[in-house]
FITI-494284 format. One line per 4 residues: their letters; for each residue x, y, z of N, C-alpha, C, O, CB. Coordinates in nm, 3 decimals. Glycine has a CB too. Layout:
residues N
a> X Y Z X Y Z X Y Z X Y Z X Y Z; ...
This chain:
residues 173
lalr> 17.421 6.994 13.839 17.480 6.919 13.745 17.415 7.039 13.631 17.483 7.095 13.545 17.433 6.737 13.740; 17.329 7.052 13.645 17.297 7.126 13.518 17.383 7.280 13.479 17.383 7.353 13.380 17.136 7.155 13.532; 17.450 7.283 13.605 17.505 7.389 13.558 17.678 7.342 13.431 17.770 7.405 13.378 17.535 7.482 13.722; 17.659 7.283 13.435 17.766 7.230 13.357 17.794 7.295 13.233 17.916 7.303 13.215 17.743 7.101 13.332
pqie> 17.726 7.344 13.141 17.727 7.353 12.998 17.742 7.555 13.030 17.772 7.638 12.944 17.550 7.262 12.899; 17.715 7.579 13.153 17.754 7.757 13.181 17.944 7.674 13.217 18.018 7.637 13.126 17.623 7.882 13.393; 17.962 7.670 13.292 18.093 7.612 13.332 18.157 7.583 13.220 18.262 7.637 13.186 18.088 7.495 13.415; 18.082 7.476 13.141 18.232 7.450 13.008 18.252 7.565 12.939 18.358 7.567 12.877 18.207 7.329 12.865
kiid> 18.183 7.663 12.930 18.141 7.766 12.804 18.238 7.908 12.878 18.286 8.002 12.815 17.916 7.801 12.786; 18.245 7.881 13.041 18.348 7.970 13.073 18.475 7.912 13.055 18.554 7.963 12.975 18.336 8.017 13.201; 18.510 7.785 13.137 18.611 7.743 13.144 18.689 7.764 12.980 18.807 7.800 12.974 18.586 7.609 13.205; 18.625 7.743 12.881 18.597 7.753 12.733 18.717 7.835 12.717 18.831 7.812 12.676 18.446 7.819 12.679
eiwe> 18.652 7.946 12.764 18.684 8.095 12.714 18.830 8.185 12.811 18.901 8.279 12.775 18.513 8.192 12.744; 18.829 8.088 12.972 18.968 8.132 12.993 19.063 8.042 12.946 19.176 8.088 12.930 18.997 8.157 13.127; 19.039 7.887 12.911 19.127 7.805 12.817 19.200 7.896 12.712 19.315 7.939 12.728 19.036 7.696 12.738; 19.123 7.920 12.607 19.136 8.011 12.480 19.220 8.150 12.551 19.329 8.174 12.498 18.958 8.056 12.403
qgfd> 19.196 8.203 12.618 19.252 8.318 12.640 19.421 8.282 12.712 19.509 8.367 12.703 19.140 8.405 12.736; 19.448 8.138 12.786 19.556 8.106 12.856 19.533 8.162 13.007 19.444 8.224 13.065 19.680 8.161 12.783; 19.616 8.126 13.030 19.659 8.111 13.213 19.793 8.073 13.243 19.858 7.999 13.170 19.573 7.988 13.299; 19.836 8.125 13.355 19.954 8.070 13.407 19.953 8.016 13.535 20.054 7.956 13.573 20.046 8.156 13.406
giyf> 19.840 8.028 13.619 19.800 7.934 13.709 19.609 7.988 13.730 19.544 8.082 13.685 19.921 7.946 13.865; 19.582 7.893 13.806 19.413 7.861 13.860 19.411 7.865 13.974 19.438 7.753 14.016 19.341 7.729 13.834; 19.379 7.989 14.116 19.416 7.956 14.194 19.255 7.985 14.250 19.184 8.083 14.227 19.549 8.007 14.234; 19.217 7.831 14.353 19.102 7.830 14.389 19.119 7.906 14.535 19.178 7.842 14.622 19.043 7.686 14.381
igig> 19.067 8.052 14.569 19.084 8.149 14.660 18.965 8.149 14.769 18.855 8.173 14.721 19.095 8.277 14.585; 18.970 8.129 14.895 18.869 8.137 14.984 18.903 8.212 15.114 18.988 8.299 15.131 18.825 8.007 15.010; 18.790 8.140 15.230 18.812 8.210 15.352 18.732 8.128 15.412 18.648 8.077 15.338 18.786 8.358 15.367; 18.730 8.092 15.545 18.652 7.987 15.582 18.618 7.902 15.525 18.695 7.863 15.438 18.572 8.006 15.616
gtya> 18.507 7.839 15.540 18.409 7.726 15.480 18.500 7.714 15.315 18.570 7.619 15.281 18.200 7.795 15.468; 18.466 7.870 15.214 18.501 7.809 15.104 18.655 7.829 15.084 18.712 7.820 14.975 18.418 7.858 14.994; 18.729 7.864 15.231 18.884 7.820 15.181 18.925 7.638 15.195 19.022 7.582 15.142 19.007 7.917 15.301; 18.806 7.566 15.291 18.826 7.471 15.310 18.792 7.350 15.133 18.841 7.253 15.077 18.744 7.464 15.450
samq> 18.677 7.451 15.116 18.654 7.384 14.942 18.782 7.386 14.873 18.842 7.290 14.825 18.543 7.483 14.831; 18.829 7.561 14.873 18.905 7.533 14.771 19.067 7.450 14.805 19.149 7.426 14.717 18.916 7.676 14.705; 19.082 7.425 14.915 19.163 7.338 14.939 19.168 7.148 14.909 19.261 7.067 14.896 19.164 7.376 15.056; 19.008 7.138 14.907 19.006 6.979 14.856 19.008 7.033 14.689 19.093 6.963 14.634 18.833 6.862 14.916
aevy> 18.955 7.117 14.600 18.996 7.103 14.492 19.090 7.101 14.443 19.124 7.030 14.348 18.965 7.143 14.449; 19.165 7.199 14.511 19.333 7.200 14.458 19.395 7.034 14.538 19.487 7.002 14.464 19.446 7.388 14.547; 19.388 6.974 14.599 19.417 6.845 14.655 19.404 6.719 14.560 19.481 6.626 14.535 19.328 6.829 14.769; 19.260 6.755 14.511 19.195 6.669 14.400 19.296 6.714 14.336 19.404 6.689 14.390 19.044 6.685 14.338
mrgk> 19.300 6.798 14.196 19.386 6.832 14.080 19.526 6.801 14.152 19.599 6.744 14.070 19.366 6.997 14.018; 19.575 6.815 14.246 19.731 6.783 14.249 19.734 6.648 14.213 19.821 6.618 14.132 19.809 6.805 14.392; 19.685 6.590 14.240 19.691 6.431 14.225 19.671 6.386 14.124 19.750 6.296 14.098 19.616 6.359 14.291; 19.580 6.409 14.028 19.539 6.382 13.873 19.575 6.501 13.745 19.524 6.482 13.634 19.370 6.366 13.878
salp> 19.658 6.611 13.765 19.646 6.666 13.649 19.738 6.782 13.688 19.728 6.855 13.786 19.499 6.695 13.599; 19.873 6.782 13.543 19.968 6.892 13.591 19.980 7.025 13.559 20.074 7.075 13.498 20.073 6.862 13.569; 19.866 7.090 13.609 19.777 7.179 13.547 19.838 7.244 13.673 19.836 7.186 13.781 19.605 7.151 13.509; 19.902 7.390 13.651 19.945 7.482 13.762 19.782 7.562 13.885 19.731 7.673 13.877 20.042 7.627 13.652
vfve> 19.756 7.468 13.963 19.636 7.507 14.007 19.683 7.512 14.159 19.745 7.409 14.189 19.508 7.408 13.965; 19.676 7.574 14.230 19.703 7.653 14.364 19.591 7.649 14.455 19.476 7.628 14.417 19.735 7.803 14.340; 19.630 7.670 14.586 19.473 7.737 14.677 19.561 7.854 14.780 19.671 7.854 14.835 19.360 7.570 14.815; 19.495 7.910 14.774 19.468 8.055 14.905 19.407 8.078 15.000 19.287 8.052 14.990 19.423 8.156 14.880
naae> 19.446 8.127 15.112 19.298 8.193 15.185 19.382 8.336 15.156 19.495 8.382 15.139 19.241 8.143 15.399; 19.178 8.386 15.167 19.179 8.549 15.093 19.297 8.592 15.174 19.409 8.614 15.129 19.020 8.671 15.118; 19.261 8.600 15.294 19.313 8.701 15.383 19.445 8.666 15.427 19.483 8.739 15.518 19.226 8.723 15.499; 19.533 8.572 15.391 19.688 8.508 15.366 19.714 8.665 15.279 19.759 8.776 15.307 19.707 8.311 15.247
fltt> 19.632 8.569 15.109 19.673 8.692 14.981 19.664 8.809 15.008 19.767 8.868 14.974 19.595 8.698 14.858; 19.566 8.895 15.067 19.581 8.980 15.125 19.691 9.039 15.140 19.750 9.091 15.044 19.543 8.959 15.200; 19.737 9.042 15.268 19.835 9.008 15.366 19.977 9.008 15.280 20.064 9.096 15.284 19.797 8.859 15.440; 19.977 8.921 15.225 20.121 8.880 15.235 20.139 8.864 15.051 20.254 8.870 15.008 20.148 8.711 15.349
gnkr> 20.023 8.846 14.952 20.035 8.827 14.824 20.114 8.693 14.796 20.135 8.599 14.873 20.095 8.947 14.766; 20.159 8.714 14.646 20.175 8.552 14.582 20.258 8.631 14.490 20.214 8.724 14.422 20.024 8.440 14.510; 20.373 8.591 14.492 20.468 8.663 14.384 20.439 8.557 14.255 20.432 8.597 14.139 20.658 8.673 14.438; 20.426 8.434 14.288 20.332 8.337 14.132 20.233 8.413 14.043 20.228 8.406 13.921 20.212 8.199 14.189
ftkn> 20.136 8.508 14.142 20.011 8.523 14.125 20.070 8.691 14.016 20.130 8.795 14.042 19.901 8.526 14.301; 20.011 8.633 13.907 20.045 8.733 13.814 19.925 8.803 13.696 19.819 8.740 13.701 20.161 8.663 13.742; 19.923 8.901 13.610 19.788 8.984 13.532 19.703 8.812 13.434 19.598 8.831 13.372 19.884 9.162 13.363; 19.765 8.668 13.437 19.783 8.624 13.402 19.710 8.458 13.433 19.698 8.358 13.363 19.875 8.677 13.402
svvi> 19.675 8.493 13.564 19.627 8.376 13.691 19.474 8.408 13.705 19.406 8.511 13.697 19.716 8.402 13.870; 19.450 8.287 13.726 19.280 8.311 13.708 19.229 8.280 13.851 19.266 8.183 13.916 19.194 8.196 13.583; 19.132 8.385 13.896 19.090 8.315 14.087 18.961 8.248 14.013 18.901 8.287 13.913 19.031 8.472 14.271; 18.938 8.127 14.100 18.802 8.038 14.143 18.785 8.069 14.246 18.874 8.061 14.331 18.794 7.895 14.145
lssv> 18.641 8.122 14.274 18.597 8.172 14.429 18.518 8.121 14.432 18.514 8.032 14.347 18.569 8.299 14.480; 18.400 8.132 14.521 18.240 8.061 14.588 18.243 8.160 14.701 18.345 8.172 14.769 18.232 7.861 14.656; 18.076 8.270 14.737 18.080 8.293 14.838 17.947 8.247 14.822 17.892 8.236 14.713 18.129 8.408 14.887; 17.878 8.210 14.968 17.757 8.183 14.996 17.665 8.353 14.964 17.582 8.389 14.880 17.761 8.113 15.162
sgnt> 17.738 8.427 15.089 17.705 8.587 15.090 17.708 8.657 14.986 17.614 8.737 14.993 17.783 8.661 15.163; 17.765 8.671 14.889 17.855 8.727 14.815 17.878 8.900 14.903 17.840 9.012 14.869 17.791 8.720 14.644; 17.957 8.851 15.023 17.943 9.025 15.065 18.082 8.995 15.172 18.146 9.086 15.225 17.744 9.097 15.169; 18.111 8.842 15.189 18.263 8.862 15.264 18.307 9.002 15.249 18.286 9.075 15.152 18.389 8.764 15.196
kemv> 18.400 9.044 15.405 18.466 9.151 15.308 18.634 9.113 15.241 18.703 9.171 15.156 18.476 9.301 15.410; 18.654 9.011 15.307 18.789 8.961 15.299 18.770 8.925 15.126 18.831 8.978 15.034 18.826 8.815 15.421; 18.679 8.832 15.119 18.633 8.791 14.919 18.600 8.944 14.867 18.678 8.986 14.782 18.435 8.662 14.882; 18.471 9.050 14.919 18.547 9.131 14.848 18.626 9.245 14.812 18.597 9.319 14.718 18.517 9.132 14.813
qlvd> 18.742 9.264 14.898 18.860 9.303 14.897 18.979 9.237 14.781 19.068 9.274 14.704 18.888 9.281 15.031; 18.906 9.108 14.834 19.030 8.964 14.733 19.040 9.058 14.619 19.135 9.122 14.572 18.942 8.755 14.661; 18.845 9.040 14.569 18.912 9.082 14.414 18.915 9.183 14.364 18.954 9.196 14.248 18.870 9.034 14.315; 18.884 9.263 14.424 18.943 9.407 14.437 19.109 9.429 14.337 19.149 9.475 14.231 18.974 9.430 14.631
rvhe> 19.167 9.348 14.477 19.337 9.330 14.452 19.350 9.246 14.310 19.430 9.276 14.221 19.424 9.227 14.596; 19.256 9.135 14.303 19.274 9.077 14.129 19.289 9.127 14.043 19.376 9.124 13.956 19.197 9.023 14.067; 19.159 9.206 14.066 19.164 9.293 13.930 19.249 9.424 13.895 19.291 9.455 13.783 19.034 9.337 13.910; 19.264 9.491 14.009 19.425 9.571 14.046 19.561 9.492 13.964 19.638 9.564 13.902 19.464 9.552 14.250
igar> 19.577 9.390 13.966 19.684 9.330 13.966 19.655 9.277 13.799 19.748 9.233 13.732 19.701 9.219 14.099; 19.505 9.291 13.742 19.499 9.238 13.582 19.422 9.112 13.586 19.316 9.100 13.525 19.656 9.204 13.508; 19.479 9.008 13.664 19.383 8.888 13.670 19.222 8.875 13.652 19.131 8.945 13.696 19.403 8.842 13.788; 19.223 8.757 13.570 19.041 8.759 13.628 19.011 8.662 13.714 19.095 8.580 13.752 18.921 8.732 13.511
vfsf> 18.875 8.661 13.757 18.776 8.614 13.842 18.680 8.497 13.778 18.641 8.528 13.665 18.696 8.736 13.883; 18.635 8.378 13.820 18.546 8.335 13.811 18.477 8.324 13.954 18.537 8.297 14.058 18.569 8.238 13.740; 18.355 8.346 13.944 18.296 8.338 14.100 18.188 8.280 14.058 18.149 8.286 13.941 18.266 8.477 14.196; 18.107 8.190 14.192 18.066 8.123 14.196 17.969 8.226 14.327 18.050 8.287 14.397 18.149 8.000 14.190
idtp> 17.849 8.249 14.361 17.769 8.360 14.424 17.602 8.293 14.444 17.519 8.289 14.353 17.777 8.513 14.309; 17.583 8.251 14.563 17.503 8.167 14.634 17.324 8.319 14.609 17.209 8.303 14.569 17.606 8.124 14.847; 17.380 8.407 14.646 17.318 8.514 14.668 17.273 8.677 14.547 17.337 8.781 14.533 17.403 8.536 14.776; 17.161 8.638 14.493 17.170 8.725 14.421 17.170 8.932 14.514 17.133 8.951 14.630 17.042 8.666 14.320
gsil> 17.215 9.031 14.429 17.184 9.162 14.480 17.368 9.162 14.544 17.421 9.265 14.586 17.018 9.172 14.613; 17.424 9.055 14.540 17.529 9.071 14.682 17.656 9.119 14.602 17.682 9.091 14.486 17.567 8.900 14.789; 17.749 9.220 14.715 17.830 9.238 14.636 17.884 9.191 14.528 17.904 9.257 14.426 17.879 9.248 14.677; 17.916 9.053 14.548 18.006 9.008 14.471 17.956 8.986 14.336 18.033 8.947 14.248 18.059 8.901 14.525
tqpd> 17.825 9.010 14.310 17.722 8.955 14.162 17.732 9.122 14.087 17.680 9.136 13.977 17.489 8.887 14.215; 17.801 9.242 14.154 17.766 9.349 14.092 17.920 9.323 13.962 18.027 9.265 13.978 17.753 9.505 14.218; 17.862 9.395 13.845 17.933 9.353 13.750 18.139 9.403 13.718 18.231 9.353 13.654 17.826 9.403 13.642; 18.122 9.513 13.800 18.285 9.475 13.802 18.370 9.435 13.905 18.479 9.484 13.937 18.354 9.571 13.766
kqdy> 18.300 9.325 13.962 18.368 9.189 14.147 18.383 9.086 14.021 18.436 8.980 14.054 18.188 9.101 14.349; 18.353 9.094 13.905 18.445 8.940 13.869 18.430 8.934 13.710 18.348 9.011 13.660 18.363 8.766 13.952; 18.491 8.863 13.641 18.497 8.893 13.495 18.403 8.744 13.403 18.372 8.735 13.284 18.695 8.906 13.450; 18.377 8.620 13.548 18.259 8.529 13.506 18.156 8.533 13.606 18.213 8.565 13.711 18.299 8.380 13.486
lily> 18.058 8.520 13.623 17.946 8.463 13.731 17.843 8.391 13.705 17.759 8.414 13.619 17.884 8.552 13.794; 17.846 8.285 13.792 17.782 8.198 13.815 17.633 8.194 13.945 17.644 8.148 14.059 17.892 8.122 13.832; 17.561 8.229 13.913 17.445 8.256 13.999 17.375 8.149 14.061 17.281 8.104 13.995 17.355 8.322 13.931; 17.398 8.091 14.183 17.322 7.992 14.182 17.367 7.926 14.367 17.482 7.914 14.407 17.362 7.889 14.025
pkne> 17.222 7.890 14.462 17.273 7.855 14.553 17.319 7.706 14.613 17.253 7.613 14.567 17.209 7.908 14.607; 17.390 7.682 14.678 17.453 7.555 14.745 17.554 7.454 14.628 17.569 7.469 14.507 17.309 7.455 14.809; 17.599 7.372 14.704 17.696 7.304 14.661 17.780 7.323 14.630 17.807 7.255 14.532 17.689 7.258 14.608; 17.876 7.407 14.667 17.975 7.457 14.614 18.082 7.334 14.583 18.100 7.316 14.463 18.021 7.567 14.702
qlkf> 18.152 7.250 14.669 18.205 7.158 14.630 18.223 7.090 14.502 18.332 7.056 14.455 18.173 7.106 14.688; 18.093 7.070 14.441 18.024 7.006 14.327 18.064 7.116 14.191 18.112 7.050 14.099 17.839 6.991 14.365; 18.057 7.249 14.161 18.074 7.331 14.116 18.250 7.295 14.148 18.313 7.201 14.099 17.983 7.446 14.161; 18.282 7.358 14.205 18.411 7.343 14.211 18.445 7.191 14.127 18.498 7.228 14.023 18.453 7.352 14.370
ymvc> 18.440 7.052 14.127 18.490 6.976 14.152 18.433 6.970 13.986 18.513 6.900 13.923 18.475 6.896 14.283; 18.326 7.018 13.900 18.250 7.076 13.777 18.424 7.153 13.680 18.473 7.133 13.569 18.092 7.234 13.853; 18.453 7.215 13.767 18.552 7.279 13.715 18.679 7.201 13.671 18.725 7.161 13.565 18.579 7.370 13.800; 18.714 7.199 13.803 18.825 7.092 13.792 18.822 6.953 13.733 18.924 6.889 13.706 18.862 7.068 13.908
nylm> 18.728 6.922 13.719 18.697 6.798 13.620 18.722 6.852 13.428 18.777 6.780 13.345 18.496 6.748 13.660; 18.660 7.000 13.398 18.637 7.004 13.272 18.796 7.056 13.223 18.836 7.052 13.107 18.500 7.103 13.237; 18.866 7.100 13.329 18.984 7.159 13.299 19.085 7.033 13.279 19.162 7.043 13.183 19.025 7.264 13.413; 19.091 6.945 13.338 19.163 6.835 13.373 19.145 6.764 13.208 19.248 6.735 13.147 19.093 6.745 13.524
ykng> 18.980 6.736 13.133 18.960 6.677 13.002 18.997 6.833 12.899 19.024 6.798 12.784 18.773 6.600 12.989; 19.002 6.944 12.912 19.074 7.000 12.846 19.230 6.967 12.823 19.282 6.964 12.712 19.052 7.101 12.885; 19.283 6.947 12.921 19.385 6.943 12.922 19.462 6.772 12.877 19.583 6.751 12.881 19.399 7.005 13.047; 19.343 6.656 12.832 19.380 6.569 12.804 19.396 6.448 12.892 19.410 6.327 12.878 19.458 6.607 12.759
eftd> 19.383 6.568 13.026 19.390 6.417 13.173 19.237 6.347 13.228 19.226 6.303 13.343 19.465 6.503 13.364; 19.110 6.343 13.113 19.020 6.325 13.245 18.954 6.271 13.054 18.922 6.358 12.973 18.944 6.495 13.402; 18.949 6.153 13.028 18.968 6.099 12.844 18.802 5.981 12.880 18.759 5.901 12.796 19.206 5.958 12.785; 18.746 6.001 13.004 18.597 5.903 13.048 18.507 6.073 13.095 18.393 6.063 13.141 18.631 5.738 13.245
yery> 18.540 6.148 13.086 18.444 6.296 13.083 18.331 6.272 13.050 18.240 6.292 13.131 18.480 6.409 12.988; 18.311 6.234 12.951 18.169 6.245 12.934 18.061 6.130 12.963 17.942 6.149 12.988 18.156 6.279 12.807; 18.125 6.010 12.955 18.045 5.879 13.086 18.080 5.947 13.182 17.995 6.034 13.203 18.105 5.696 13.112; 18.139 5.950 13.233 18.140 6.018 13.403 18.018 6.137 13.438 17.945 6.154 13.536 18.310 6.113 13.430
naem> 18.033 6.201 13.320 17.893 6.278 13.354 17.744 6.263 13.323 17.648 6.334 13.355 17.904 6.385 13.313; 17.752 6.164 13.258 17.654 6.078 13.174 17.586 6.018 13.312 17.470 6.045 13.342 17.732 5.950 13.051; 17.661 5.944 13.383 17.671 5.885 13.489 17.626 5.913 13.625 17.569 5.844 13.709 17.765 5.873 13.489; 17.689 6.099 13.620 17.576 6.100 13.729 17.507 6.142 13.699 17.423 6.062 13.741 17.576 6.142 13.835
eahl> 17.437 6.234 13.637 17.373 6.291 13.584 17.205 6.186 13.616 17.095 6.208 13.665 17.448 6.316 13.443; 17.292 6.044 13.541 17.189 5.980 13.568 17.173 5.902 13.709 17.063 5.847 13.722 17.180 5.905 13.467; 17.241 5.893 13.790 17.234 5.862 13.925 17.255 5.954 14.045 17.172 5.955 14.135 17.312 5.773 13.937; 17.341 6.017 14.049 17.392 6.106 14.168 17.265 6.166 14.215 17.278 6.162 14.337 17.507 6.226 14.126
alal> 17.154 6.218 14.191 17.051 6.264 14.259 17.003 6.098 14.343 17.047 6.075 14.456 16.930 6.347 14.139; 16.929 6.014 14.285 16.879 5.904 14.304 16.978 5.849 14.466 16.927 5.824 14.575 16.897 5.813 14.147; 17.116 5.844 14.433 17.215 5.784 14.515 17.206 5.876 14.648 17.208 5.811 14.753 17.368 5.781 14.440; 17.197 5.993 14.658 17.220 6.137 14.752 17.090 6.112 14.785 17.102 6.092 14.906 17.260 6.308 14.682
cete> 16.998 6.101 14.765 16.869 6.043 14.892 16.855 5.913 14.925 16.805 5.897 15.036 16.718 6.067 14.853; 16.886 5.797 14.853 16.938 5.691 14.905 17.004 5.657 15.073 16.966 5.608 15.179 17.025 5.680 14.813; 17.147 5.730 15.004 17.219 5.758 15.125 17.164 5.860 15.261 17.212 5.843 15.373 17.340 5.814 15.069; 17.065 5.960 15.237 17.020 6.034 15.333 16.925 5.939 15.390 16.927 5.913 15.510 16.968 6.167 15.292
klad> 16.819 5.872 15.289 16.736 5.782 15.368 16.749 5.657 15.489 16.675 5.607 15.574 16.688 5.734 15.280; 16.961 5.630 15.416 16.979 5.563 15.516 17.034 5.588 15.647 17.047 5.531 15.756 17.025 5.494 15.479; 17.065 5.714 15.580 17.177 5.806 15.737 17.018 5.786 15.869 17.010 5.737 15.982 17.239 6.100 15.683; 16.921 5.852 15.778 16.846 5.910 15.875 16.783 5.792 15.960 16.763 5.822 16.078 16.741 6.006 15.812
swah> 16.748 5.658 15.922 16.760 5.499 15.939 16.837 5.505 16.062 16.788 5.504 16.175 16.839 5.406 15.810; 16.948 5.510 16.037 17.080 5.487 16.158 17.064 5.568 16.262 17.069 5.535 16.381 17.234 5.521 16.109; 17.041 5.692 16.209 17.052 5.789 16.331 16.927 5.715 16.417 16.925 5.639 16.513 17.025 5.978 16.289; 16.829 5.775 16.334 16.680 5.686 16.418 16.702 5.576 16.516 16.640 5.561 16.621 16.581 5.599 16.305
d> 16.806 5.492 16.464 16.833 5.384 16.584 16.922 5.377 16.707 16.917 5.278 16.780 16.871 5.284 16.531
């Protein structure tokens, strides 16, 4: 949750420059997280948000994807072959890349491999949802954004700890 100011600053810049589509792109588990983000946005926002599998995008492309598109991705290792190739292809097209990378010093943390970088481990889905929520706020679709985040910051950590304790107790029994 402490990443929110960084995420908001990046999204503010992306918003100011404009875009014709936001593409959550991943491979494996990050593709699953990307699908969750797209479904969440599709049900709540009129923004042009899409999901792509990195290997499929590299193989078939996407005619809707342009130099005005923005890719949002996440990588735990920062070295996944398809994601490195994806970033290079996206930059060839002239589009921008916003990356969440878990591993310092990895290929995807290099300056030519993204336009916006947040280097922080874990919580991939939460990072994506924070992006989604702020995009919807910017688009006038999340009027309770400030209250929602105040409640998340006040209660999420304790709620997650309590849930883990309940799950551990249940599993022990």
